[in-house]
PDB file of N, CA, C and O in Angstrom:
ATOM      1  N   MET A   1      53.565  81.886 100.261  1.00  0.00           N
ATOM      2  CA  MET A   1      54.470  80.774  99.696  1.00  0.00           C
ATOM      3  C   MET A   1      55.863  81.348  99.261  1.00  0.00           C
ATOM      4  O   MET A   1      56.992  81.156  99.712  1.00  0.00           O
ATOM      5  N   TRP A   2      55.226  82.398  97.854  1.00  0.00           N
ATOM      6  CA  TRP A   2      56.907  83.109  97.037  1.00  0.00           C
ATOM      7  C   TRP A   2      57.862  83.590  97.959  1.00  0.00           C
ATOM      8  O   TRP A   2      59.069  83.424  97.781  1.00  0.00           O
ATOM      9  N   SER A   3      57.160  84.462  99.408  1.00  0.00           N
ATOM     10  CA  SER A   3      57.786  85.206 100.061  1.00  0.00           C
ATOM     11  C   SER A   3      59.011  84.292 101.024  1.00  0.00           C
ATOM     12  O   SER A   3      60.177  84.631 101.228  1.00  0.00           O
ATOM     13  N   GLY A   4      58.282  83.016 101.526  1.00  0.00           N
ATOM     14  CA  GLY A   4      59.439  82.604 101.982  1.00  0.00           C
ATOM     15  C   GLY A   4      60.877  82.188 101.630  1.00  0.00           C
ATOM     16  O   GLY A   4      62.003  82.219 102.126  1.00  0.00           O
ATOM     17  N   ASP A   5      60.000  81.623 100.078  1.00  0.00           N
ATOM     18  CA  ASP A   5      61.448  81.065  99.389  1.00  0.00           C
ATOM     19  C   ASP A   5      62.226  82.320  98.899  1.00  0.00           C
ATOM     20  O   ASP A   5      63.408  82.136  98.606  1.00  0.00           O
ATOM     21  N   PHE A   6      61.634  83.762  98.755  1.00  0.00           N
ATOM     22  CA  PHE A   6      62.694  84.261  98.705  1.00  0.00           C
ATOM     23  C   PHE A   6      63.945  84.999  99.762  1.00  0.00           C
ATOM     24  O   PHE A   6      65.077  85.469  99.659  1.00  0.00           O
ATOM     25  N   ALA A   7      62.829  84.727 100.885  1.00  0.00           N
ATOM     26  CA  ALA A   7      63.928  85.134 102.036  1.00  0.00           C
ATOM     27  C   ALA A   7      64.480  84.276 102.243  1.00  0.00           C
ATOM     28  O   ALA A   7      65.581  84.628 102.664  1.00  0.00           O
ATOM     29  N   TRP A   8      64.378  83.063 102.199  1.00  0.00           N
ATOM     30  CA  TRP A   8      65.286  81.480 102.021  1.00  0.00           C
ATOM     31  C   TRP A   8      66.741  81.833 101.745  1.00  0.00           C
ATOM     32  O   TRP A   8      67.702  81.917 102.510  1.00  0.00           O
ATOM     33  N   HIS A   9      66.592  82.066 100.066  1.00  0.00           N
ATOM     34  CA  HIS A   9      67.493  82.688  99.190  1.00  0.00           C
ATOM     35  C   HIS A   9      68.059  83.468  99.305  1.00  0.00           C
ATOM     36  O   HIS A   9      69.265  83.502  99.058  1.00  0.00           O
ATOM     37  N   SER A  10      67.144  84.695  99.870  1.00  0.00           N
ATOM     38  CA  SER A  10      68.184  85.875  99.942  1.00  0.00           C
ATOM     39  C   SER A  10      69.388  85.968 101.424  1.00  0.00           C
ATOM     40  O   SER A  10      70.457  86.565 101.547  1.00  0.00           O
ATOM     41  N   GLY A  11      68.588  85.065 102.391  1.00  0.00           N
ATOM     42  CA  GLY A  11      69.872  84.395 103.732  1.00  0.00           C
ATOM     43  C   GLY A  11      71.038  84.016 102.841  1.00  0.00           C
ATOM     44  O   GLY A  11      72.106  84.616 102.968  1.00  0.00           O
ATOM     45  N   TRP A  12      70.868  82.919 101.823  1.00  0.00           N
ATOM     46  CA  TRP A  12      72.316  82.205 101.183  1.00  0.00           C
ATOM     47  C   TRP A  12      73.019  82.854 100.534  1.00  0.00           C
ATOM     48  O   TRP A  12      74.208  82.554 100.424  1.00  0.00           O
ATOM     49  N   MET A  13      72.445  84.010  99.873  1.00  0.00           N
ATOM     50  CA  MET A  13      73.011  85.370  99.347  1.00  0.00           C
ATOM     51  C   MET A  13      73.942  85.924 100.236  1.00  0.00           C
ATOM     52  O   MET A  13      75.150  85.905  99.997  1.00  0.00           O
ATOM     53  N   GLY A  14      73.324  86.550 101.522  1.00  0.00           N
ATOM     54  CA  GLY A  14      73.780  87.007 102.462  1.00  0.00           C
ATOM     55  C   GLY A  14      75.280  86.359 102.730  1.00  0.00           C
ATOM     56  O   GLY A  14      76.392  86.886 102.691  1.00  0.00           O
ATOM     57  N   LEU A  15      74.883  85.068 103.005  1.00  0.00           N
ATOM     58  CA  LEU A  15      76.364  84.300 103.788  1.00  0.00           C
ATOM     59  C   LEU A  15      77.161  84.126 102.321  1.00  0.00           C
ATOM     60  O   LEU A  15      78.335  84.343 102.620  1.00  0.00           O
ATOM     61  N   TRP A  16      77.109  83.873 101.047  1.00  0.00           N
ATOM     62  CA  TRP A  16      77.693  84.312  99.944  1.00  0.00           C
ATOM     63  C   TRP A  16      78.312  85.288  99.967  1.00  0.00           C
ATOM     64  O   TRP A  16      79.462  84.859 100.057  1.00  0.00           O
ATOM     65  N   GLY A  17      78.376  86.549  99.944  1.00  0.00           N
ATOM     66  CA  GLY A  17      78.261  87.723 100.201  1.00  0.00           C
ATOM     67  C   GLY A  17      79.237  87.892 100.884  1.00  0.00           C
ATOM     68  O   GLY A  17      80.304  88.187 100.345  1.00  0.00           O
ATOM     69  N   LEU A  18      79.109  87.720 102.559  1.00  0.00           N
ATOM     70  CA  LEU A  18      80.108  87.896 103.771  1.00  0.00           C
ATOM     71  C   LEU A  18      81.040  87.080 103.302  1.00  0.00           C
ATOM     72  O   LEU A  18      82.001  87.760 102.944  1.00  0.00           O
ATOM     73  N   LEU A  19      81.289  85.499 103.064  1.00  0.00           N
ATOM     74  CA  LEU A  19      82.123  84.942 102.217  1.00  0.00           C
ATOM     75  C   LEU A  19      83.228  85.193 101.601  1.00  0.00           C
ATOM     76  O   LEU A  19      84.350  85.269 102.100  1.00  0.00           O
ATOM     77  N   PHE A  20      82.759  85.394  99.928  1.00  0.00           N
ATOM     78  CA  PHE A  20      83.392  86.286  99.188  1.00  0.00           C
ATOM     79  C   PHE A  20      84.116  87.239 100.004  1.00  0.00           C
ATOM     80  O   PHE A  20      85.241  86.908 100.377  1.00  0.00           O
ATOM     81  N   TRP A  21      83.648  88.386 100.347  1.00  0.00           N
ATOM     82  CA  TRP A  21      84.711  89.883 101.260  1.00  0.00           C
ATOM     83  C   TRP A  21      85.182  89.411 102.040  1.00  0.00           C
ATOM     84  O   TRP A  21      86.004  90.186 102.529  1.00  0.00           O
ATOM     85  N   GLY A  22      85.158  87.964 102.803  1.00  0.00           N
ATOM     86  CA  GLY A  22      85.938  87.843 104.091  1.00  0.00           C
ATOM     87  C   GLY A  22      87.321  87.274 103.139  1.00  0.00           C
ATOM     88  O   GLY A  22      88.482  87.614 103.365  1.00  0.00           O
ATOM     89  N   VAL A  23      86.853  86.274 101.965  1.00  0.00           N
ATOM     90  CA  VAL A  23      88.022  85.923 101.392  1.00  0.00           C
ATOM     91  C   VAL A  23      88.931  86.592 100.850  1.00  0.00           C
ATOM     92  O   VAL A  23      90.089  86.180 100.788  1.00  0.00           O
ATOM     93  N   PHE A  24      88.403  88.143 100.198  1.00  0.00           N
ATOM     94  CA  PHE A  24      88.888  88.869  99.090  1.00  0.00           C
ATOM     95  C   PHE A  24      89.675  89.728 100.154  1.00  0.00           C
ATOM     96  O   PHE A  24      90.813  90.111  99.884  1.00  0.00           O
ATOM     97  N   ILE A  25      89.001  90.077 101.524  1.00  0.00           N
ATOM     98  CA  ILE A  25      90.110  90.657 102.159  1.00  0.00           C
ATOM     99  C   ILE A  25      91.103  90.147 102.921  1.00  0.00           C
ATOM    100  O   ILE A  25      91.963  90.854 103.447  1.00  0.00           O
ATOM    101  N   ALA A  26      91.030  88.660 103.045  1.00  0.00           N
ATOM    102  CA  ALA A  26      92.071  87.608 103.541  1.00  0.00           C
ATOM    103  C   ALA A  26      93.391  87.930 102.695  1.00  0.00           C
ATOM    104  O   ALA A  26      94.457  88.357 103.139  1.00  0.00           O
ATOM    105  N   ALA A  27      93.029  87.591 101.226  1.00  0.00           N
ATOM    106  CA  ALA A  27      94.016  87.552 100.529  1.00  0.00           C
ATOM    107  C   ALA A  27      94.672  88.691 100.275  1.00  0.00           C
ATOM    108  O   ALA A  27      95.703  88.703  99.602  1.00  0.00           O
ATOM    109  N   ILE A  28      94.211  89.608 100.718  1.00  0.00           N
ATOM    110  CA  ILE A  28      94.950  90.963 100.484  1.00  0.00           C
ATOM    111  C   ILE A  28      95.713  91.343 101.329  1.00  0.00           C
ATOM    112  O   ILE A  28      96.759  91.919 101.029  1.00  0.00           O
ATOM    113  N   VAL A  29      95.304  91.071 102.727  1.00  0.00           N
ATOM    114  CA  VAL A  29      96.025  91.049 104.231  1.00  0.00           C
ATOM    115  C   VAL A  29      97.358  90.204 104.206  1.00  0.00           C
ATOM    116  O   VAL A  29      98.469  90.526 104.626  1.00  0.00           O
ATOM    117  N   TYR A  30      96.945  89.035 103.598  1.00  0.00           N
ATOM    118  CA  TYR A  30      97.923  87.809 103.505  1.00  0.00           C
ATOM    119  C   TYR A  30      98.998  88.867 102.654  1.00  0.00           C
ATOM    120  O   TYR A  30      99.989  89.310 103.234  1.00  0.00           O
ATOM    121  N   ALA A  31      98.674  89.246 101.123  1.00  0.00           N
ATOM    122  CA  ALA A  31      99.539  89.639  99.936  1.00  0.00           C
ATOM    123  C   ALA A  31     100.905  91.031 100.274  1.00  0.00           C
ATOM    124  O   ALA A  31     101.987  91.227  99.720  1.00  0.00           O
ATOM    125  N   LEU A  32     100.186  91.781 101.441  1.00  0.00           N
ATOM    126  CA  LEU A  32     100.265  92.815 101.724  1.00  0.00           C
ATOM    127  C   LEU A  32     101.182  92.991 103.139  1.00  0.00           C
ATOM    128  O   LEU A  32     101.751  94.045 103.420  1.00  0.00           O
ATOM    129  N   ARG A  33     101.232  91.580 104.111  1.00  0.00           N
ATOM    130  CA  ARG A  33     101.874  91.267 105.411  1.00  0.00           C
ATOM    131  C   ARG A  33     103.631  90.931 104.729  1.00  0.00           C
ATOM    132  O   ARG A  33     104.543  91.201 105.511  1.00  0.00           O
ATOM    133  N   GLY A  34     103.940  90.488 103.632  1.00  0.00           N
ATOM    134  CA  GLY A  34     104.821  90.166 103.425  1.00  0.00           C
ATOM    135  C   GLY A  34     106.094  91.410 103.197  1.00  0.00           C
ATOM    136  O   GLY A  34     107.288  91.465 103.493  1.00  0.00           O
ATOM    137  N   ARG A  35     104.971  92.482 102.402  1.00  0.00           N
ATOM    138  CA  ARG A  35     105.939  93.616 101.742  1.00  0.00           C
ATOM    139  C   ARG A  35     106.122  94.283 102.669  1.00  0.00           C
ATOM    140  O   ARG A  35     107.194  94.848 102.452  1.00  0.00           O
ATOM    141  N   CYS A  36     105.485  94.793 104.227  1.00  0.00           N
ATOM    142  CA  CYS A  36     105.219  95.649 104.779  1.00  0.00           C
ATOM    143  C   CYS A  36     106.116  95.225 106.336  1.00  0.00           C
ATOM    144  O   CYS A  36     106.702  95.873 107.203  1.00  0.00           O
ATOM    145  N   CYS A  37     105.889  94.106 106.139  1.00  0.00           N
ATOM    146  CA  CYS A  37     106.426  93.622 107.918  1.00  0.00           C
ATOM    147  C   CYS A  37     107.694  92.509 107.465  1.00  0.00           C
ATOM    148  O   CYS A  37     107.687  91.422 108.043  1.00  0.00           O
ATOM    149  N   GLY A  38     108.546  92.722 106.652  1.00  0.00           N
ATOM    150  CA  GLY A  38     109.610  91.763 106.304  1.00  0.00           C
ATOM    151  C   GLY A  38     109.687  90.740 106.725  1.00  0.00           C
ATOM    152  O   GLY A  38     108.565  90.255 106.576  1.00  0.00           O
ATOM    153  N   SER A  39     110.631  89.679 107.422  1.00  0.00           N
ATOM    154  CA  SER A  39     110.614  88.282 107.282  1.00  0.00           C
ATOM    155  C   SER A  39     110.529  88.174 108.716  1.00  0.00           C
ATOM    156  O   SER A  39     111.422  87.564 109.304  1.00  0.00           O
ATOM    157  N   HIS A  40     109.222  88.872 109.592  1.00  0.00           N
ATOM    158  CA  HIS A  40     108.474  88.326 110.696  1.00  0.00           C
ATOM    159  C   HIS A  40     108.520  87.293 110.431  1.00  0.00           C
ATOM    160  O   HIS A  40     108.520  86.983 109.240  1.00  0.00           O
ATOM    161  N   GLY A  41     108.586  86.225 111.539  1.00  0.00           N
ATOM    162  CA  GLY A  41     107.576  85.234 111.236  1.00  0.00           C
ATOM    163  C   GLY A  41     107.799  83.998 110.018  1.00  0.00           C
ATOM    164  O   GLY A  41     107.054  83.026 109.900  1.00  0.00           O
ATOM    165  N   ARG A  42     108.783  84.234 109.311  1.00  0.00           N
ATOM    166  CA  ARG A  42     108.728  83.615 107.945  1.00  0.00           C
ATOM    167  C   ARG A  42     110.037  82.683 108.385  1.00  0.00           C
ATOM    168  O   ARG A  42     110.889  83.195 109.110  1.00  0.00           O
ATOM    169  N   HIS A  43     110.151  81.606 108.032  1.00  0.00           N
ATOM    170  CA  HIS A  43     111.448  80.423 107.759  1.00  0.00           C
ATOM    171  C   HIS A  43     112.846  81.055 106.760  1.00  0.00           C
ATOM    172  O   HIS A  43     112.920  81.262 105.549  1.00  0.00           O
ATOM    173  N   THR A  44     113.574  81.185 107.564  1.00  0.00           N
ATOM    174  CA  THR A  44     114.532  81.397 106.372  1.00  0.00           C
ATOM    175  C   THR A  44     115.874  80.968 106.413  1.00  0.00           C
ATOM    176  O   THR A  44     116.394  81.080 107.523  1.00  0.00           O
ATOM    177  N   ASP A  45     116.675  80.448 105.395  1.00  0.00           N
ATOM    178  CA  ASP A  45     117.675  79.703 105.082  1.00  0.00           C
ATOM    179  C   ASP A  45     118.903  80.010 105.488  1.00  0.00           C
ATOM    180  O   ASP A  45     119.928  79.690 104.886  1.00  0.00           O
ATOM    181  N   LYS A  46     118.839  80.774 106.741  1.00  0.00           N
ATOM    182  CA  LYS A  46     120.249  80.992 107.812  1.00  0.00           C
ATOM    183  C   LYS A  46     120.695  79.739 108.443  1.00  0.00           C
ATOM    184  O   LYS A  46     119.919  78.898 108.898  1.00  0.00           O
ATOM    185  N   THR A  47     121.905  79.656 108.449  1.00  0.00           N
ATOM    186  CA  THR A  47     122.360  78.431 109.225  1.00  0.00           C
ATOM    187  C   THR A  47     123.241  78.745 110.530  1.00  0.00           C
ATOM    188  O   THR A  47     123.636  79.909 110.468  1.00  0.00           O
ATOM    189  N   ALA A  48     123.611  78.190 111.513  1.00  0.00           N
ATOM    190  CA  ALA A  48     123.874  78.341 112.800  1.00  0.00           C
ATOM    191  C   ALA A  48     125.036  79.075 112.401  1.00  0.00           C
ATOM    192  O   ALA A  48     124.941  80.139 113.013  1.00  0.00           O
ATOM    193  N   LEU A  49     126.139  79.096 111.676  1.00  0.00           N
ATOM    194  CA  LEU A  49     127.047  79.826 111.400  1.00  0.00           C
ATOM    195  C   LEU A  49     126.947  81.119 110.558  1.00  0.00           C
ATOM    196  O   LEU A  49     127.648  82.088 110.849  1.00  0.00           O
ATOM    197  N   ASP A  50     126.006  81.149 109.421  1.00  0.00           N
ATOM    198  CA  ASP A  50     125.201  82.762 109.757  1.00  0.00           C
ATOM    199  C   ASP A  50     124.889  83.418 110.583  1.00  0.00           C
ATOM    200  O   ASP A  50     125.097  84.628 110.501  1.00  0.00           O
ATOM    201  N   ILE A  51     124.143  82.743 111.920  1.00  0.00           N
ATOM    202  CA  ILE A  51     124.170  83.258 113.173  1.00  0.00           C
ATOM    203  C   ILE A  51     125.161  83.827 113.902  1.00  0.00           C
ATOM    204  O   ILE A  51     125.075  84.653 114.810  1.00  0.00           O
ATOM    205  N   LEU A  52     125.970  83.385 113.490  1.00  0.00           N
ATOM    206  CA  LEU A  52     126.934  83.442 114.434  1.00  0.00           C
ATOM    207  C   LEU A  52     127.478  84.460 114.094  1.00  0.00           C
ATOM    208  O   LEU A  52     127.546  85.364 114.927  1.00  0.00           O
ATOM    209  N   LYS A  53     128.031  84.652 112.796  1.00  0.00           N
ATOM    210  CA  LYS A  53     128.475  86.114 112.258  1.00  0.00           C
ATOM    211  C   LYS A  53     127.600  87.170 112.268  1.00  0.00           C
ATOM    212  O   LYS A  53     127.990  88.337 112.269  1.00  0.00           O
ATOM    213  N   GLU A  54     126.543  86.874 112.274  1.00  0.00           N
ATOM    214  CA  GLU A  54     126.045  88.076 112.491  1.00  0.00           C
ATOM    215  C   GLU A  54     125.980  88.338 114.266  1.00  0.00           C
ATOM    216  O   GLU A  54     126.105  89.541 114.499  1.00  0.00           O
ATOM    217  N   ARG A  55     125.919  88.024 114.742  1.00  0.00           N
ATOM    218  CA  ARG A  55     126.120  87.923 116.496  1.00  0.00           C
ATOM    219  C   ARG A  55     127.406  88.659 116.593  1.00  0.00           C
ATOM    220  O   ARG A  55     127.408  89.686 117.272  1.00  0.00           O
ATOM    221  N   TYR A  56     128.227  88.371 116.154  1.00  0.00           N
ATOM    222  CA  TYR A  56     130.000  88.780 116.174  1.00  0.00           C
ATOM    223  C   TYR A  56     129.941  90.135 115.681  1.00  0.00           C
ATOM    224  O   TYR A  56     130.581  91.024 116.242  1.00  0.00           O
ATOM    225  N   ALA A  57     129.135  90.379 114.558  1.00  0.00           N
ATOM    226  CA  ALA A  57     129.015  91.457 114.114  1.00  0.00           C
ATOM    227  C   ALA A  57     128.651  92.176 115.197  1.00  0.00           C
ATOM    228  O   ALA A  57     129.290  92.582 116.168  1.00  0.00           O
ATOM    229  N   ARG A  58     127.648  92.256 114.909  1.00  0.00           N
ATOM    230  CA  ARG A  58     126.905  93.279 116.250  1.00  0.00           C
ATOM    231  C   ARG A  58     127.600  93.546 117.628  1.00  0.00           C
ATOM    232  O   ARG A  58     127.106  94.310 118.457  1.00  0.00           O
ATOM    233  N   GLY A  59     128.861  92.825 117.839  1.00  0.00           N
ATOM    234  CA  GLY A  59     129.828  92.587 118.756  1.00  0.00           C
ATOM    235  C   GLY A  59     128.485  91.954 120.340  1.00  0.00           C
ATOM    236  O   GLY A  59     128.619  92.037 121.561  1.00  0.00           O
ATOM    237  N   GLU A  60     127.785  91.605 119.813  1.00  0.00           N
ATOM    238  CA  GLU A  60     127.471  90.201 121.258  1.00  0.00           C
ATOM    239  C   GLU A  60     127.987  89.491 121.481  1.00  0.00           C
ATOM    240  O   GLU A  60     127.379  88.804 122.303  1.00  0.00           O
ATOM    241  N   ILE A  61     129.190  88.989 121.181  1.00  0.00           N
ATOM    242  CA  ILE A  61     129.842  88.058 121.293  1.00  0.00           C
ATOM    243  C   ILE A  61     131.678  88.719 121.275  1.00  0.00           C
ATOM    244  O   ILE A  61     131.777  89.917 121.007  1.00  0.00           O
ATOM    245  N   ASP A  62     132.887  88.009 121.527  1.00  0.00           N
ATOM    246  CA  ASP A  62     134.092  88.527 120.718  1.00  0.00           C
ATOM    247  C   ASP A  62     134.041  87.810 120.465  1.00  0.00           C
ATOM    248  O   ASP A  62     133.059  87.067 120.478  1.00  0.00           O
ATOM    249  N   GLN A  63     135.786  87.496 119.828  1.00  0.00           N
ATOM    250  CA  GLN A  63     136.551  87.128 118.855  1.00  0.00           C
ATOM    251  C   GLN A  63     136.930  86.077 119.413  1.00  0.00           C
ATOM    252  O   GLN A  63     136.779  85.231 118.532  1.00  0.00           O
ATOM    253  N   ALA A  64     137.458  85.404 120.601  1.00  0.00           N
ATOM    254  CA  ALA A  64     137.396  84.621 121.316  1.00  0.00           C
ATOM    255  C   ALA A  64     136.188  83.175 121.451  1.00  0.00           C
ATOM    256  O   ALA A  64     136.333  81.952 121.433  1.00  0.00           O
ATOM    257  N   GLU A  65     134.443  84.542 121.651  1.00  0.00           N
ATOM    258  CA  GLU A  65     134.253  83.182 121.754  1.00  0.00           C
ATOM    259  C   GLU A  65     133.238  82.838 120.755  1.00  0.00           C
ATOM    260  O   GLU A  65     132.219  82.173 120.941  1.00  0.00           O
ATOM    261  N   PHE A  66     133.742  83.496 119.436  1.00  0.00           N
ATOM    262  CA  PHE A  66     133.594  82.990 118.395  1.00  0.00           C
ATOM    263  C   PHE A  66     133.875  82.310 117.694  1.00  0.00           C
ATOM    264  O   PHE A  66     133.270  81.573 116.915  1.00  0.00           O
ATOM    265  N   GLU A  67     135.533  82.636 118.065  1.00  0.00           N
ATOM    266  CA  GLU A  67     135.971  81.487 117.383  1.00  0.00           C
ATOM    267  C   GLU A  67     135.703  79.890 117.911  1.00  0.00           C
ATOM    268  O   GLU A  67     135.665  78.981 117.083  1.00  0.00           O
ATOM    269  N   GLN A  68     135.517  79.629 119.391  1.00  0.00           N
ATOM    270  CA  GLN A  68     135.043  78.418 120.081  1.00  0.00           C
ATOM    271  C   GLN A  68     133.793  77.838 119.222  1.00  0.00           C
ATOM    272  O   GLN A  68     133.742  76.697 118.762  1.00  0.00           O
ATOM    273  N   LYS A  69     132.585  79.045 119.063  1.00  0.00           N
ATOM    274  CA  LYS A  69     131.415  78.257 118.631  1.00  0.00           C
ATOM    275  C   LYS A  69     131.552  77.811 117.431  1.00  0.00           C
ATOM    276  O   LYS A  69     131.039  76.754 117.065  1.00  0.00           O
ATOM    277  N   ARG A  70     132.613  78.940 116.306  1.00  0.00           N
ATOM    278  CA  ARG A  70     132.755  77.935 115.213  1.00  0.00           C
ATOM    279  C   ARG A  70     133.442  76.634 115.360  1.00  0.00           C
ATOM    280  O   ARG A  70     132.903  75.610 114.940  1.00  0.00           O
ATOM    281  N   ARG A  71     134.545  76.615 115.905  1.00  0.00           N
ATOM    282  CA  ARG A  71     135.112  74.993 115.933  1.00  0.00           C
ATOM    283  C   ARG A  71     134.180  74.229 116.594  1.00  0.00           C
ATOM    284  O   ARG A  71     134.511  73.053 116.748  1.00  0.00           O
ATOM    285  N   GLU A  72     133.034  74.581 117.059  1.00  0.00           N
ATOM    286  CA  GLU A  72     131.966  73.671 117.629  1.00  0.00           C
ATOM    287  C   GLU A  72     131.340  73.059 117.118  1.00  0.00           C
ATOM    288  O   GLU A  72     130.998  71.878 117.170  1.00  0.00           O
ATOM    289  N   LEU A  73     130.984  74.509 116.124  1.00  0.00           N
ATOM    290  CA  LEU A  73     129.956  73.801 114.655  1.00  0.00           C
ATOM    291  C   LEU A  73     130.412  73.034 113.488  1.00  0.00           C
ATOM    292  O   LEU A  73     129.808  72.252 112.754  1.00  0.00           O
ATOM    293  N   GLU A  74     131.683  73.470 113.498  1.00  0.00           N
ATOM    294  CA  GLU A  74     132.528  72.270 112.355  1.00  0.00           C
ATOM    295  C   GLU A  74     132.814  71.163 112.722  1.00  0.00           C
ATOM    296  O   GLU A  74     133.565  70.420 112.089  1.00  0.00           O
ATOM    297  N   ARG A  75     132.077  70.779 114.160  1.00  0.00           N
ATOM    298  CA  ARG A  75     133.103  69.303 114.287  1.00  0.00           C
ATOM    299  C   ARG A  75     131.582  68.196 113.257  1.00  0.00           C
ATOM    300  O   ARG A  75     131.740  66.997 113.028  1.00  0.00           O
TER     301      ARG A  75
END
């Protein structure tokens, strides 16, 4: 009788141990993810005009297209 209770309790202790280590490792991964991965997947506070300026600075659009889209955004 005693060995059956012991086995039942040790099974729960094993589950709680797995849960503890799972949460612990997940917390570490979550904390480190922001440091090593930059802002990928995160919400930024950039406006449409900020993005337009970046595209112009990278040379993706020319000045005429930049001015046209800037005017459209300011409406």
